[in-house]
C-alpha positions as CSV (number, residue, x, y, z in Angstrom):
1,M,-4.2,-31.6,5.0
2,L,-0.6,-31.8,6.4
3,L,-0.5,-30.5,10.1
4,H,3.1,-31.4,11.0
5,P,6.3,-29.7,9.4
6,R,9.2,-31.1,7.7
7,E,12.1,-32.1,9.6
8,F,14.5,-29.4,10.7
9,E,17.6,-28.6,12.7
10,Y,16.9,-26.5,15.9
11,F,19.5,-24.2,17.3
12,A,19.0,-22.1,20.6
13,P,21.7,-19.4,20.9
14,K,22.3,-17.5,24.0
15,T,23.7,-14.5,22.3
16,L,22.3,-12.2,19.6
17,H,25.7,-12.5,17.8
18,E,25.3,-16.3,17.6
19,A,22.0,-16.0,16.5
20,S,22.9,-13.7,13.8
21,L,26.0,-15.6,12.7
22,L,23.6,-18.9,12.1
23,L,21.1,-16.9,10.1
24,K,23.8,-15.3,7.9
25,K,25.4,-18.9,7.5
26,H,22.0,-20.7,6.6
27,K,20.5,-17.5,4.8
28,S,17.0,-18.4,3.2
29,D,16.9,-21.7,4.8
30,S,16.6,-20.5,8.2
31,K,13.8,-18.8,10.1
32,V,13.7,-17.1,13.6
33,L,11.5,-18.5,16.2
34,A,10.4,-15.9,18.8
35,G,6.6,-16.4,20.0
36,G,6.0,-19.0,17.3
37,Y,2.2,-18.1,16.6
38,S,3.1,-17.1,12.9
39,L,6.1,-19.2,12.1
40,I,4.7,-22.6,13.6
41,P,1.2,-22.5,11.9
42,L,3.0,-21.9,8.5
43,M,5.4,-24.7,9.3
44,K,2.6,-27.3,10.0
45,L,0.9,-26.3,6.7
46,R,4.3,-26.7,4.8
47,L,3.6,-23.0,3.6
48,A,7.3,-22.4,5.0
49,S,9.7,-25.2,5.4
50,P,13.0,-23.9,6.8
51,K,15.9,-26.6,7.2
52,Y,17.1,-24.5,10.1
53,V,15.2,-22.9,13.0
54,V,17.0,-20.3,15.2
55,D,15.3,-19.9,18.5
56,I,15.9,-16.7,20.3
57,N,13.9,-17.1,23.4
58,R,17.4,-17.9,25.4
59,I,18.7,-14.6,24.5
60,N,18.7,-12.3,27.8
61,G,18.0,-8.6,27.6
62,L,15.2,-8.6,24.8
63,D,12.2,-8.6,27.1
64,Y,11.6,-5.0,28.3
65,V,9.7,-1.9,28.3
66,K,11.6,1.3,29.0
67,K,11.2,4.9,29.4
68,A,14.3,6.9,28.5
69,G,13.4,10.8,28.7
70,N,10.7,11.2,26.0
71,T,11.3,8.0,24.1
72,L,9.7,4.8,24.8
73,R,11.6,1.5,24.1
74,I,10.2,-2.2,23.9
75,G,12.4,-5.2,23.4
76,A,11.6,-7.7,20.6
77,L,10.9,-10.6,23.1
78,T,8.2,-8.4,24.9
79,R,4.9,-10.5,25.0
80,Y,1.6,-9.1,23.9
81,H,0.2,-9.5,27.8
82,E,3.1,-7.4,29.1
83,I,2.0,-4.5,26.5
84,E,-1.7,-5.0,27.6
85,Y,-1.0,-4.4,31.4
86,S,2.0,-2.5,31.4
87,D,1.6,0.6,33.4
88,A,4.1,2.5,31.6
89,I,2.4,1.7,28.3
90,K,-1.1,2.7,29.9
91,R,0.1,6.1,30.9
92,S,2.4,7.0,28.0
93,C,1.0,5.2,24.9
94,P,-2.5,3.7,25.8
95,I,-3.0,3.0,21.9
96,L,-0.4,0.1,22.0
97,A,-2.5,-1.6,25.0
98,E,-5.6,-1.0,23.0
99,T,-4.0,-2.8,19.9
100,V,-2.8,-5.7,21.4
101,R,-6.1,-6.4,23.4
102,G,-7.5,-7.3,20.0
103,I,-4.8,-9.9,19.0
104,G,-5.9,-13.4,19.1
105,D,-7.0,-14.8,22.7
106,A,-5.2,-14.6,26.2
107,Q,-3.3,-17.6,25.1
108,V,-1.8,-16.1,22.2
109,R,-0.9,-12.8,24.1
110,S,0.9,-14.9,26.6
111,R,3.2,-16.1,24.1
112,G,3.4,-13.9,21.1
113,T,6.2,-11.4,20.8
114,V,6.3,-7.7,19.6
115,G,9.3,-8.5,17.6
116,G,7.8,-11.5,15.9
117,N,4.6,-9.8,15.0
118,L,6.5,-6.9,13.5
119,S,8.7,-8.9,11.7
120,H,6.6,-11.4,10.1
121,G,5.1,-8.9,7.4
122,D,1.4,-10.0,7.5
123,P,-0.3,-6.9,6.0
124,A,-3.2,-7.9,8.2
125,N,-1.3,-7.8,11.6
126,D,-2.3,-5.2,14.1
127,L,0.8,-4.0,15.6
128,P,2.4,-2.6,12.4
129,V,-0.6,-0.4,11.9
130,A,-0.1,1.2,15.4
131,M,3.6,1.7,15.0
132,L,3.0,3.5,11.8
133,A,0.6,5.8,13.7
134,L,3.3,6.4,16.0
135,D,6.0,6.9,13.5
136,A,8.2,4.2,15.3
137,E,11.7,3.2,14.5
138,F,12.8,-0.3,14.6
139,T,16.5,-1.2,15.8
140,I,18.1,-4.1,13.5
141,R,20.9,-6.1,14.8
142,G,23.3,-8.0,12.2
143,P,26.5,-9.8,12.4
144,S,28.9,-7.1,12.6
145,K,26.4,-3.9,13.1
146,Q,23.4,-2.4,14.0
147,R,21.2,-0.1,12.4
148,T,17.7,1.6,12.7
149,I,14.8,1.9,10.2
150,K,11.6,3.9,10.3
151,A,8.4,1.7,10.4
152,S,7.1,3.4,7.3
153,K,10.3,1.9,5.4
154,F,10.3,-1.6,7.0
155,Y,7.5,-3.4,5.1
156,T,8.3,-3.8,1.5
157,D,5.9,-6.4,0.1
158,V,3.6,-9.2,1.4
159,F,5.4,-11.1,4.0
160,T,8.4,-9.5,3.2
161,T,10.3,-6.9,5.4
162,A,13.6,-4.8,5.0
163,L,15.5,-7.4,7.2
164,R,18.7,-8.4,5.5
165,V,20.3,-11.9,5.6
166,G,21.6,-12.5,9.3
167,E,19.5,-9.6,10.7
168,I,17.0,-9.8,13.6
169,L,14.7,-7.0,14.9
170,T,15.7,-6.5,18.6
171,E,14.0,-3.2,19.5
172,V,11.0,-0.7,18.9
173,K,11.2,2.9,19.8
174,F,9.3,6.1,19.5
175,R,8.6,9.4,21.0
176,I,6.1,9.5,23.8
177,P,2.9,11.2,22.9
178,G,2.9,14.6,25.0
179,T,0.2,16.7,26.6
180,K,-3.0,17.0,24.6
181,S,-2.5,13.7,22.7
182,G,-4.7,10.9,21.7
183,G,-4.6,7.7,19.9
184,S,-7.2,4.9,18.8
185,F,-7.0,1.6,17.0
186,Q,-10.0,0.5,15.1
187,K,-10.4,-2.9,13.8
188,F,-13.1,-4.5,11.5
189,E,-13.2,-8.2,11.9
190,R,-15.3,-11.3,11.7
191,R,-14.9,-12.3,15.2
192,A,-13.2,-10.7,18.4
193,G,-9.5,-11.8,18.1
194,D,-9.5,-12.6,14.3
195,F,-7.1,-11.0,11.8
196,A,-8.5,-7.5,10.4
197,I,-10.7,-7.3,7.4
198,V,-9.8,-3.5,7.6
199,S,-7.8,-1.7,10.4
200,A,-6.9,1.8,11.3
201,A,-5.0,3.5,13.7
202,A,-4.5,7.2,14.4
203,Q,-2.4,9.1,16.9
204,L,-2.3,12.8,17.1
205,T,-1.3,15.8,19.4
206,L,-2.7,19.3,19.6
207,D,-0.9,22.7,20.4
208,N,-2.2,25.3,22.8
209,Q,-4.5,26.8,20.1
210,D,-5.9,23.3,19.4
211,K,-4.2,22.8,16.0
212,C,-2.9,19.7,14.9
213,K,0.6,19.6,16.0
214,Y,1.5,15.6,15.0
215,V,-0.5,13.3,13.6
216,G,0.1,9.7,12.4
217,I,-2.4,7.3,10.5
218,G,-1.8,4.0,9.6
219,L,-4.0,1.2,7.8
220,G,-3.9,-2.7,7.8
221,A,-5.1,-5.4,5.5
222,V,-5.9,-3.1,2.6
223,S,-2.7,-3.5,0.5
224,S,0.5,-5.8,0.3
225,T,1.9,-3.8,3.3
226,P,0.5,-1.9,6.2
227,I,0.3,1.7,5.1
228,K,1.2,5.1,6.5
229,V,-1.1,7.5,5.0
230,Q,1.1,10.5,4.7
231,E,-1.2,12.1,2.2
232,A,-4.1,12.2,5.0
233,E,-1.7,13.4,7.6
234,K,-0.8,16.5,5.4
235,L,-4.5,17.5,5.2
236,L,-4.7,17.7,9.1
237,I,-1.2,19.0,10.2
238,G,-1.2,22.5,11.3
239,K,-4.9,23.0,11.3
240,V,-7.8,22.9,13.8
241,I,-9.3,19.3,13.4
242,T,-13.0,19.6,12.3
243,K,-15.5,17.0,11.2
244,D,-15.2,18.0,7.8
245,A,-11.3,17.7,8.0
246,I,-11.3,14.3,9.2
247,E,-13.9,13.2,6.5
248,R,-11.3,14.5,3.9
249,A,-8.5,12.8,5.4
250,A,-10.7,9.5,5.5
251,E,-11.5,9.9,2.1
252,K,-7.8,10.1,1.3
253,C,-7.3,6.9,3.0
254,K,-9.9,5.2,1.0
255,E,-8.1,6.4,-2.2
256,V,-4.7,5.1,-1.2
257,S,-6.1,1.6,-0.3
258,S,-6.1,-1.3,-2.6
259,P,-7.7,-4.3,-0.9
260,T,-8.9,-7.6,-2.9
261,S,-11.8,-9.4,-3.0
262,D,-12.5,-12.2,-0.9
263,L,-14.7,-14.2,1.2
264,S,-14.6,-11.1,3.7
265,G,-15.9,-8.7,1.2
266,S,-15.6,-7.2,-2.3
267,A,-12.6,-4.6,-2.9
268,E,-15.3,-1.7,-3.3
269,Y,-16.7,-2.7,0.1
270,K,-13.3,-2.9,2.0
271,R,-12.4,0.5,0.6
272,D,-15.8,2.0,2.1
273,M,-14.7,0.3,5.2
274,V,-11.4,2.1,5.1
275,K,-13.2,5.3,5.2
276,V,-15.5,4.5,8.1
277,F,-12.7,3.0,10.2
278,A,-10.3,5.8,9.5
279,Q,-12.9,8.3,10.7
280,R,-13.6,6.3,13.8
281,A,-10.1,6.4,14.7
282,L,-9.5,10.1,14.0
283,H,-12.5,11.1,16.0
284,T,-11.8,8.8,18.9
285,A,-8.1,10.1,18.8
286,L,-9.4,13.8,18.8
287,E,-11.8,13.2,21.6
288,R,-8.8,11.5,23.9
289,A,-6.5,14.2,22.9
290,N,-8.8,17.2,24.0
291,S,-9.5,15.2,27.3
292,N,-6.0,14.7,27.7
293,K,-4.5,18.2,29.4
294,K,-2.3,16.6,32.1
């Protein structure tokens, strides 16, 4: 088995504009290097063999967690461990800290980046699932303009995203959950830190009558892309969330999933696990929302 990449030309631009121009010039022959924990293993196995590698780590201003009014903004080069230990995240959006704690080990979390994880397009990655539950938006910068796209529109196929030639994901932003909000990320894995066999995330907010004012549900590792389960969300919005309502929503999650059989289990088994873990995520999110009355 090959464990070293093919030869490539390395660039370390100092500005986003320079990086975008390099990516535009070399098109499909180029790859962005951020944390490297997604790209480098693929290059070693020669599953990816870019002729040009554009390292964006020397670009200033992409590593931050900022609260702006009722919006939280996270830069693309923010490392997992910064999310894990950020006081701002723990106070305003603890589901993200919970999510990154299950990614790899401490070494991976010290180097892996938010933007790299989200841009990789792996349907078994954890962060995209949480971003779908939060209804996040991604800011994308190209050579000549900037645009914003919903997380639910970003993933188009296996390892394929809406990024165009020359574009780089630069920021994630989402509305900070308010009073009586709770979130939960649940992951079915072989060992701690492994890629998910099934994952589910739920974020919800209750109104003063304990009716569901907002709910977001995301699934991972059970389709060609991470899934935002809008059909299940519609079953809960505007209603008091009961045990039966959660079971119906989880059943809908099972229906929309399309896992494949592999060494981790049959497709039928995984669909059953989708329902189990969606229920767990929703029950835990509801419990946390009811306890969060600040």
